[in-house]
N, C-alpha and C positions, 0 to 999 in steps of 0.2 A: 504494500500500500504506500502511495506517495506521501511525502511530508505534508503537502497541501491538503490531501484528503484526510490525513490524521488530524490536522489543525481544524478543518471544518467539522469533523466528527466530535472533537473535544468541545468546540464552541457550541455546537448544537446540543451536546449533553448538558453543558452549563446553562444554556437557554431553557431547555426543557425542565431541568430541575428548578431553576428560578421561577419560571412561569407556572409551575405546578403549585407554588406557594399561594397563600391567600392573596386577596387584593392588597396592593401596596399600603393602603391605609391600615389594614388589619395587621400587616407585617410590623408596622411601627408600634401598634398596640402590643403585639406579642413581644417585641424587643423591649418595650418599656416594662412589661411584667417580668421578663428575665432579668433586666437591670435592677429592678426593685428587689428581687430575690438575692441577686449577687451582692447588692449593697448591704443586705442584712448580715452576710457572712464576712464581709470585708470591713465592716464598721469598726472604727477605732484604729485602723492602720494609719500610721503617720509617716511623713517624710519632711525633711527640711532642706531647702535649697535657697540659693541667692537669686532673687528676681531682679534682672537688670533694668526693668522698666520702673519698678518701685524703689530700686536702689537700697534694698535691705533683705535680710534673711526672712524667709517666709516658711512657717510650719503649716502643713496641710494635713488634715485628718479626714479619712473617709467617713462619709455620712450615710446612715441607713435611712431609707424611705419606708421601711416596713415597721413603722411605729406611729404613735399619735402625732408627733411632730411632722413626720413624713406625710401622713395622710392630710394634715392641715395644709402643708405646702402644696401638695398636688391639687387640692381643690381651690385654695386661695390664690394660687398663681396661674391657674389654667388659662384664664383670659389674657393675663399679662404675658405669659409664655407665647401665646399665639400672636398677639399684636406686636411683640418685640422680636418676632422671628425675622431675621435679617432680610430674606428675600421678599417678604410679603409686600411691603410698601413699594420697594423698587420695582417689582414685577407689575403690580397693578397700575402704578403711575405711568410707567413706560408703555404699557399696553393700551392706555387711553390714546396716546398718539399713534402707536402702531395700528390700532384699530381703525383710525381715520384713513391712514394710507392704504391699509389692506382692503377695507370694505368700500372705499371710494373707487377702487380698481387701480390705483396708482402703482402699487407694488407689482401686481401681475403684468401691467403694461410695461413698466420699467424693466422688469426681468426679461420679458419677451424680447424687448429691444436689445437688451444687453447680451442675451444669449444667442441672438441671431448669428448663425455661422460659427459659433464658438465650438472649439474642440472639446468633446466630452471628457477625455482623459485629463485635461488640464484643470477642469473644474475643481477636482479634489484638492489640488495643490493651492489653488486660489482661495478656496474656502478655509483651509487650514491656516494659510498665511493671514487672511483677514481676521481669523479668530485670535491669533497671536498678537497682531497689531492692536486689536480692540482692547487689550489689557491696559492700554494707556488711559482709557476712559473708565477705569475701575471696573465695576460689575456690570456696566452697560452691555458688554459683549454677550453675557448670558441671556439677556432678554431681547437683544436685537440680532446679533450675528447667528445665533443657533437656530431660531425659527426661520431666518432668511436662508440659512444653509439648506434647510429642508425644502423650502419653496423653490430655491434655485435648482436643486436636484430633481424635484418633481416636474418642473417645467421643462427640464432638459431630457425628460423621459427616463430618468434614473430613479432608483429607490430613495424616497425621501429620508428614510432613517439613516441611510449612508451619508446623506448631507448633514443630518444632525450629528452623526458620529464625528465627521471630519471637523465640523465647527466646534463641537464640544472638546475634542482633543486639542485644538488650537487654543481655545479660550482658557481651558482649565488645566490640562496636563502640561501645556506650554506656558503656564502662567508667568514664569520668571523670565522667559525669553522676550526680547524686543529689540528694535533698532535704536531706540533712545531710552535713557533711564527716566523713571517716573517716581510717583509717590512711594511705591513699595520699596524702591531702592533706598530712598532717603530714610524711610522708617526703619528698615532692617539695619542700615549703616549706623543709625543713632543707637540702636540697641547694642550693636557690636562694639561701638566705641565706649559705651558705658560699662559693658562687661570687661573690656580691656582695662579700663581704669580700675575697676573693682578687683581685677586679678593681678594688679601691679605690673601690667605689661606696658612698656613705653612704646606704644604704637597707636595710630589712629587711621581710619580709612574714610574715603569720601563716598558720596552717593554714586559716583561713577567708577567705583573700584572694581566692579564686575562687568563694565560696559562692553569691552572688546569681546569677551567670551560670550556675552548675551547676544551680541550681533551675530556671531558665528552660529550660535545655538538657534537663532531664528530661522536661518536657512537650512540647518540640519534637520530641525523638527518639521519644517515645511516639506522637505523631500521625503523624510521617513513617513510622516502622516499621510501625505498624498499617495505614496506607494502602498501603504497598508490599506488605505481605503479602496484603491483599485484592485489590489492583488487578493485581499482577503475579505474585507467587509462587504463590498458589493456582491461578489460571487456567493458569499455565505448567506446573504439576505435573499438572494434570488430575485425573481421577477415580482415587481410590485403589483398586487392585485386588489388594492384598497379602493375606496370610493373616489378618491381624488383623481381627476382626469385633466391633463394639461390642455389648455386652450390653444388649438393649432391654427385658428383662423388668423389671417393677416391683420395687422393693425390698420384701423381706419384713419382717415385724415383728421377727424375730430380727436381721436385718441392721441395721435402724434402732436396735435396742437396743444392738447391738455398736458402732455408730457413735457413739451417745451416750456410752457408757462410754469409748470411745477418745478422744472429745473431752475428757472429764473428765480422763483420764490425761494427755493432751497439755497441758492447762492446768496440771496439777500439776507436770509435768516442767519446763515453761517457767518457772513461778514459782520452782521450786527452782533452776534455772540462773541466773535473775536474782539471787536471793539469794546465790548463790555468786560472782557477778560484780561487782555494783555497790555494795554497802555499802563503806565506807571500808577496812575490814580484811577484805574478803571473801577466801576461800581461793584464788580464781583470780587474785587480784592478786599480782604479784611485784615485787620491788625492781629498778628499772632502774639505769642507769649514774649517774644524778644522785641516787639515793637515794630516789626517789619510788616509791610502790606504784601500779603501773598495770596495765592489761590488755593491754599490748603483746605480751608473750610468749604469753598465752593466745590472742589474736587470730591470731597467726602460727602457733601449733601446736595449740591446744586446740579450735578451732571445729569441726573435722571430727569428732573423737570425740563432741562435743556433738551434731552432726547425727545420728550413729549412734544415740545414746540417744533423741533426739527422735523418730526414726522407729521404732526397735525397740520401745520400751515401749508406745506406742499400738497398734502392730501386734500385739504379743503379747496385749494386753487384748482387742482385736477378735477375734483368732483363737480365744482361749479362750472367748469369748462365743458365737461362731457355730459352733465346733467344728472349724475348719480347723487349729487348733493344740491338740492334746490333751495333749501331754507335751513333755519337753525335747528328745526326738529330732525331733519335728515342728518345734520352734522352731529348732533348729540346721539342720534341713532347709530352712527358708525362706531362711536365710543362704546355704546351699550352692547353692540354685537361683539366688540373686542373683549368686553368684560364677561359676556356669556361663555366664551371659550375658556375662561379661567375658573369656572365653577368647580370642576374636578380638582384643580390645583388648590382651591381654598379648603376643600374637605381634606385632602391629603396633607396640606400644610399644617392644619390644626394638630393632627396626630404626630407628624414629624417634629413639630415645634416642641411638643411635650417631651418626646424622647431626647431630643438634643438638650433641652433644659434639665431633664433629670440627670443626664450624663454629667453636666456641669455641676449640678447641685451635689451629687454624690462624691465629687472630686476624684473619681476613678481615672479620668483621662490624665489629670495632672500627675497623679501618683504613678501611673504607667510610664509617663514620660521621664520622670526622675529616675525610676528604677531601671528603665532602659539605658539612660545615660550612664548610670553607675555601673551597669553590666559591661558596657563598652570600655569604660575606664579601667575595669579590672582585667581586661584582656592583655594589657601592656603591648598592644600593637603599635607600630610607628610607620611613618612615611605613607606611601601610596596605599598599602593594605588598610591602614587606619582610615584613610579618606574614603575608600570604597565601602568599608563596613559602616562608616558614619552615614553615607548616602542611603544604604539599605535600612538602617535603623530609622533615619528620618522618614523614609518612605513608609515604613511600618507604622510609626507613631502617627503619621498623617491620617491613617485610617480612623483614628479615634479622636484627634483634635484638629479641627479644620483651620483654625486661625493661625496664619503664618507668624504673626507678631507674638502671639501668646506662647506658642511653642518655642520660638527663638529666644524669648525672654527667659525661659526656663533653661534651655539647652546651652545658650551662648556662654554664661558664666562657668559652666562645667567643661565645655569642649574647647573653647578658645585657649585657655591656659594649657590644657592637655595637649592640644595640637601644636601650640607654640613650643612646648618642651620637646616636641618631635621635629621641630624645624619647619613647621607648616605655617605659612603666613595667614593672617586673619582673613584676608579677602578670599583665600583658597577655602578656608573652613566655611565661610559664609556661602560661597557658591555651591559647595558640596551639599550644604543644608538645603539650599534652594532647589537643587535638582531632585532630591528625595521628596521634598515638601510639595513639589508640583506634580510629579508623575503619577501619584496614586489618588489625586483628587477625583478622578473620573470613575473610580470603582468602589467608592465608599458611600453608603447611604447617609453617613453623618455629615457629608459635605452639604452646606446650606442649600444649594440649588439643585440637589439631586432629585428631590420630589418634583420640582418644576420641570426638569428635563423629561421625567417619565410622562408627565401630562402632555408636554409638547409632542412626544413620540406617539401617544395614544390619539392625538388629533388625526393622525393619518392611518393608524392601525390600532383599533380598540383591543385587539387580542394580544398585543404585545405588553409585556410587563417588566418588572425589575430584572428578571432573568435575561430578557432580551438586551436590556441596556448594559448590564454588567458583562455579558458574553461579548457584546459588540465592542465595548470599550477596552476589554482586557488586552487584546493585541496591541492597542496603542500604548497602554500603560507599560507593558513589558518591553515593547520596542523602544519607547522613549527612554525608559530607565537604562536599558543596555546601551543604546547608541549615545545617549547623553553622557553616561559614565565613561564610555570609550573615548569620546571627545575630551572629557575632563582628563583622562589618563594621558592622552597624547599631548594635550596642552601643558600639563604639569611636567611631563618628562622632557619636553622641548624647552621648558623655561620661558614660554611666551607670557608677556604681561597679561593679567586678567582684566585690567582696566586702568583708569587714571588714578 
């Protein structure tokens, strides 16, 4: 049997086993119950570690939810857990704007024009690349690029879930790669520098300390992700037989006119947003803790409303031109239709939010991270083997704690001094962490957006479930981890600078 057939067989087995499980919402209920039971037996377990963000030693004790206090917590915090669920507001606000563009007909027309004469094999690479670049806009890639990846593939006559997979791989598994450095680079460098100070290490790094390596990583992951999509994912998914059928009719003159006007509107909106962001005293700039006017607050909180505007205004202009939006009721109606498609996500998000919150409340994720770090320290490895083991441990711990900054605040004070004693520079340790932290995002239900991706997938095929998503994303996760680690090995061995 060929390796390709063995791979298909393995992935189909994973898919069948996963899809044989109950509804994804019920899976989170079951996982929550299991977690509650585990918390009872681990209650009282303590660890002490230095938190680089808090700049102090922190002692954490595992908390049981199987008692009166736990019962009160689960009921008293249920609504708060749901409303504080990170993807909830981001997804719903962005979908208001996306709904206008989608249901006015703009997205379909634009993609039909864009895909005219496009080579099918290259779409995978373009979608993966777009996903990686979208990381500059924080979490916007999850709610914009991933559904667009599905639509692009569907309109090109390819399986839409393959488009979702390519986009998801770029946005999430390739989270640390990009052509320019952004907020995540600055945040992690800040934690690194504080950990270096606390460890008595006379070194500091900049936000661009991994820049050169991340540029190369962007192209590597694009090539690997596109190849995996074409070679394994699309063949494994087979022929799409769902309800969605691409519109093959040629564009009318009115649709082309609407597309042109929407393009002009888009340019105008983007120019306006740039003027509101980048001049020295631009309105979107706010004063940070050091007294500087920066875009930090806007990047964290204002990007998603900007996405709403960028999609809604061109969608409105297109709709008014072609007649799909005649008045304000039609305009609001397109938003309503966008929200209707999110009903399944809201149900799933409620139960996913409880599970994620319980995991944080029990402190089991933090304890696992500290214990994992201590286990590596006890191995007495050094040099490249230590780096590679560190990548694997980071990838494993990422299955349980999604926040890159929270994990790094725990791990940096432990690993940076240990790696430094082995002659490994801080920027090397940081990029090793980022490789592991990125590659397993796409296969863990604890990742904040995992539930939303399942719902996106089920819009095109209601029979697909968590098993489909995990089996589809597993080849990307493994391939990215291996190829990225290989690039890291070559880079390290050749002594190439990792950044500025």
